[in-house]
C-alpha positions, 0 to 999 in steps of 0.5 A: 286920926291921933295925928291930925294936930301933928300933921295940920302943924305941918301944912304952910298956908301961902298967898299967891297970884294966879297965872294965865293958865288959871281954872276959869274963874280964878284970878288975881291973889288968892290963899291956900295950901301947896299942892306939892307941900300937902302931898308929903303931909296928908297924900289922901287930899291930894289929886294928881295928873296921870304921871303923879304929879301933886295937882291940887288940893281937895279942901273939902276933904282936909276938913275931917282932918281939921276937926279932929285937930280941933278936938286935940287942941281942945282935949289939951287946953281941957288938961291944962285947965285941970292942971291949973285948977281952972275947972 
């Protein structure tokens, strides 16, 4: 997953209000990702309707990508520290 950080950077978190047809137990304000936008970046983690329309994000599956993105950031930080003589 050499492009994990790039993919994560393309995602956009949003705050939203659940509608009347929300899944049971969901109400009020919440935050998350928009399935249609995630489908453009990480289609593997998006559940779809029978017609192919994005329906939701499987956040648990997104975790692996987040782990790799954090590791990539740490590598960048370590390299910058070396360049600055901080190691």
